[in-house]
N, C-alpha and C positions, 0 to 999 in steps of 0.2 A: 829806259834810257830817256824818255821825255822828262821824268821827273829829275834826272840827273843833270840835263842840259839847263832846265830852268833854276836849279839850286846853283848853278855856276855863275848866276847873275846876283850882284849884290843886293840889288832892290828886292828881287823875290825871295832871295834867302833870309833876309833881314825880317820881311813881312811874314814869311811862313814860319821862322822861328818864333817870332813875337806872338803870333796868333796861336801857335801850338802850346807855348807858356801859359797864354791867357786862358785857353780852354782847360789847361790842367789845372789852373787855379779855380776855374768855375767848378770843377769836380771837387776839389777841396771845400769850397764855399758850400756847394749843395749838401755835401755830407755833414758839414759842421751846422748849417742852419737847420737842417731836417732833425739832426740830434738835439740841438737847442728847443725846437718846438716840440719834439718829443718829451723832453724833460720837463718842459713848461706846462703843456696841457694835453699831451697824448697825441694819438692818431688824428683827432679832429684838427689840432692846430697844424699838424703837417699838411693836411689837405688845404687848409686855408692859406698858408704860406704859398703852395704850388698854385692856387688860384691867383693869389695876389700878385704873384710874379708874371702870370700870363695875361691878367687883365689889361694892363697898359698896351700889349701888342694887338688886342682886339680894339680898343679904343681909338688909339693912334692909326691903326691901319684902317679904320673905317671913317674917322673924322679928322684925323691929323695929318692929311697929306701935305699941307703947306709945311707943318713942322719938320717932317720927315724930309722934305725937299731941301730945306734950309741947311741940312747937315750934310749935303752931298759934297764933301770935300775931306781930303785926308787930315787937314788942321782941325777941322770940327770934330771928327771923330777921335783925334787925340785929346781934345778937351773933353769930351764925353768920357774916355778912359780914365782921365784924372778925376772926373766926378765919381765914376764908379769905384775907383781906387779909395776914395775917401768914403764913400757911402759904406763900404765892405768893412773898413777898419772902424768906423764908428758903430757897425751894427751891434756889437756886444754891448756898448753902452746903452743903445736904444733898448735892447732887451733887459739890461739891468734896471733902466730907469722907469720903462713904461710897459715891460712885460709883453704879452702878446701883441697888444696894440702897437707898441714900439717896433717889434718884429715884423708886423704887417705893412706899417708905413714904410720902413726901410726896404722891404720886398717889393712894394708898389714903385718906389723911386728908382730901384735897380732895374725893375721890369721896364719902366719908362725909358731909362738910358739904352737899355738893350734893344727896345723897340725902334729907337732912333739910329742906333748904330747897326744892327745886323743887315737890314735890307741895302743900307748905303755902302757897308763894306762889300757885299755880295755884287752890287752894282758896279763898284769901282775896280776891284780887284782884276777883272778881265781887261780892262783899259791899260793895265801894266805889261801886258805880254801882246805879241802879234796875233791876228784873227785865227790863224791855224793852230796856236797854242792854247787856246781858251780851255778845250777839254782837259788838257793836261794840267793847266793851273787849278782848275776847278777840282780835279781828282787830288791834286797836291794838298789843297786845303782840307778836303775831306779826310785824307790820310792824316793829316795832324789832328783832327777831331777824334778819330777812332783810336788813336794811339793814346791820346790824352784820357779817353773815356776808359781805356784799359788800366792805364798807370795812375790815374786819379785816385780811386778807391784804395789801392795798394799803398800809395804816397800818404794818404790821409791816415791810414791805418798805422804806417811806420811813425809818423809824426806825433799822433796822438799818444804813442808808447813812450815818447821821450819828452815831449812839450806839452804845456797847457793847452786846452781847446782853443783859447783866443788866438793861439799862433797861427791856427788855419786861417783865420781872417786876415791876420797880417800877411800870410804869405800870398793869399789871393789878392790882397791890395798891391803887393810887390809886383805881381804879374801884370796886373792893370797898368801899372806905372811904367814898366818896361815897354809894353805895347804902346802907350801914349808917347813914349820918346821915339820909338821907331816910326810911328805914323807921322809926328811931328817933322822928324828929319826927312822922311819920303815927301811930305808936302811942300817942303821948302824949295824944291828943284823948280827953278823958273822954266826949265825946258818941258815941264810935264804939262803940255798944252791940252792933251786930251782930257786929262783929270779936271783942270781948271775949267775948260769949256763945259763939261759935263756938270760941274757944280753950278756955274753961272745959269746954264739952261734950266736946271732943276729948280732952281731958286726963282725963276721968272715964269715958268710955264706951269699951268694948271692942268693936269691930266685927269679926266674921269676914268675910273676903274671900268665902269659899266660899258662905255664906249670902247675901251681898249678891248674887252673881253669879246665884244661882239665883232670887233675888227679882226680878231685873231681867234676863230672858234677852236681850232686844234689845241691852242695853248690854253683856252677856257676849259676844253674838256679835260686837259691834263692836270689842271690845278683842282678842278672838281673831284677827280679820281683820287688825288693826293689827299683832300680833306677826308673823303669817305675811307681811304685806307688808313689814314692815322686814327680816325674814330673807331673803326671796327678792330683795328690792331691793338686797341687798349685792352683787349680780351687777354693779352699776353701778361697782363699784370697778375691774372688768376694762374700763372704757371706753377707757384707752389702748392696751390690746392690740387692742380691736375697731377703733379708729381706725387702727392700724398694718396690720391685716389687710385691712379693707375699703377704706380710702381712701388708705393711705400716708400718714396724717396723723401729725404730731409734737406737741411740747408746745404749739405755737401753735393748732393744731386742738383741742386738748385744752381750752385755755383759752377758745377760742371756744364749745365746747360748754357749759362751766360758766357763761359769761356769758349765753349763751342761756337756760340753765334759770334763772338768777337774775332775768333780764328777765322772763320769763314769770311767775314767781312774784310779783314786784313788780307787774306789771300786774293780776294777777287778785286781789290782796289786798284791794283796795277793794271788789270785788264780794263776794267771800266774807264780808267783815267787815260789810257793810252792807245786802247785799239780803237780804230775808226770803223764805225759800223754802218752799213747802207740803209736806206729806208728813212721814213718821217720819224723824227725824234719823239713826237708826242705818241705815235703808234707804238714805238718800241717801249716807251715810258709805261703806257697804260698795260702793254703786254706783260711787262715786269711786274706791275701790281697784280695782275692775274696769277702769276706764278707764285707771288708772295700769299695771295689768298689761298690758293690750292695747298701750298705747304702749311699755312696756319690751320686749315682743316684737317690736313693730314696729322698734324700733331695730336688730335683727339684720339687717334687710334691707340698710340702710345703702349705697344705690348711689352716694351722693356727699355730700360735706361739707355742702352746703346741706340736703339731705335731714335730715341728722343734726340741724342746727341748728333746723329747723321741728319735729322731734319732740321734741328737748330742751326748746324753749319751751313746746310743749303740755304736757309732762310737769311743767314748773315751774309751769305754770297750775293744774294739779289740786292741787299740793302745798298751797296756803292752804286750799283747801276740806277737805282731809283734816285739818289741824291745827286749824281754827277749828269745824269741824263737830263733832268729838268733844269737844273742850274746852268749847264752848257748851253741848252738850248735858249734860255732866256737871255743869256749873253750873246750868244752868236747869231741866232736867227734874227734878233730884233737890232743887231748892230747897225744896220742901215736906217734904223729909225731914230728919231731924237732920243737922247740919253733918258729924258724924264719918263718915257714909256717904259724903259727897262727897269728904272727904279720902281716906277708905279706898280708893274706886274710882279716884282719880287715882293714888294710890301703887301700886295694883295694875297700873294701865295702864303707868306707868313701869317696874315691874319687869318686865312682860312684854316690852316692846319692848327694855329694856337686856339681858335675857338672851338673846332671839332675836338681836338685833344682835350681841352679843359672840360668841355661838357661830358665827353665820353669818360673821362677819369673819375668823374662823380657818380656816374651810373653804371657802366658797363663792368668793371671789375667786381662790383658786389653782386651784380646778377650772374656773372659767370662763375663765381666762387660756390654758388648754390649747386650748380651742375656744370663742373668744369669741361666735361667732354661735349656736352651740347653747346656750351659758350663758344669753345673754339671752332666747332663745326659752323656755327652761326656766323661768327666774326670772319671766318675764311671764305664763306659762301658769299656774304654781302660784299667783300672786297673782290671777289673774283667776278660777281655779276656787274659791279660798278666798273671794273676794269673793262669787261667786254662792251659795255655800253659806251665807254670811252672810246674804245678802238672803232666801233660803229659810227659814233658821231664824228670823229675824225676823218674817216674815209667819206662819209657822206658831206662833210664841209669841203674837203679838197676835190671831190667830183663835181660838186655845185660851183666851186670857184673855177674849175676848168672848161666849163660849158661856154661862157662868153668867149674865152680864147679860141675854142674849137669854131664857135660861129664866125669869128673874125677871119679865121684861116679859110672857112669855106666860102666866105664873100670874097676873099682876095684871089681865089682861083677863078 
């Protein structure tokens, strides 16, 4: 019901629909560009394109905080979407004219635009609703992304059956254009004082990531566990090898596992986005990563395909709790602090997971493919241990912070 109430508001409905369409376009683009890279130079080019798209997130996240802060308004995000629309539409020309180098250049530019867009959207969306609705709006945005990830590959397959490959890039460009129009219209509202104030503050205040993490140890622990979980979770890329070794499964079995994961995530999204849970958000977040790690390790047993499908559905069900818990925490817990702090922490989180994921994708799947069972066990245990340490660090930080307050109360007596 929280989602329904939010979608009755025109601003939220417009933004949600535009972003759902944009993410769907991203899925079309991802399939198209990877297919182009495969045709051009094989698997090596696919890996290079993935790295090129992630590299700007790492560079801008570590050295480009001023550039990210200057984009903290809905109008600027609309301009970025126009740029992305043009880059996507021109990408086939870059491929035709310069081959792999043109493809990599376009991927770098698209990654740079995304590195400026993503943290700012995440920081600005909560300001469109009341404080008590932050969890629901974060869950709603997570739902749009999950629906698009499921529908995207199917839509791409259908389009490729009836239109040229270049049409996928045009379709993605159109989705960015729609998103740009919606963001521009939302940014025109003169009464949107919260968003304008956040944009002005973010453009003038310089926030040190290290100082922020030291000031918020539980949040720092959650972000660290996020990075470890993404890196160790790259072992899931070796799922086809595990299926072949464990149950003799092929592409059909792999598709069934992916479908089970997606179904579990969709089923759990409504709970993660609407049910208020007690306790510290960083502790719950790290505990959820612990559950994800144990399920990843349990995947290695794989006595049969039905077993794998059940584990995949449970793993998928954990995913919305991971995404929504941390995003809602960064938005709600830091609401009392200056807006640039929230933006900076969201940028740090994106930088950490992009760095960890990029490095892991270059190494972990290849290692896991040699012995899939051992790879899944190792990845799951590393995640579970990191999550346990994250919970311990969060409890320690909270108990340490409470000691001065207890001392003050004792003196008052």
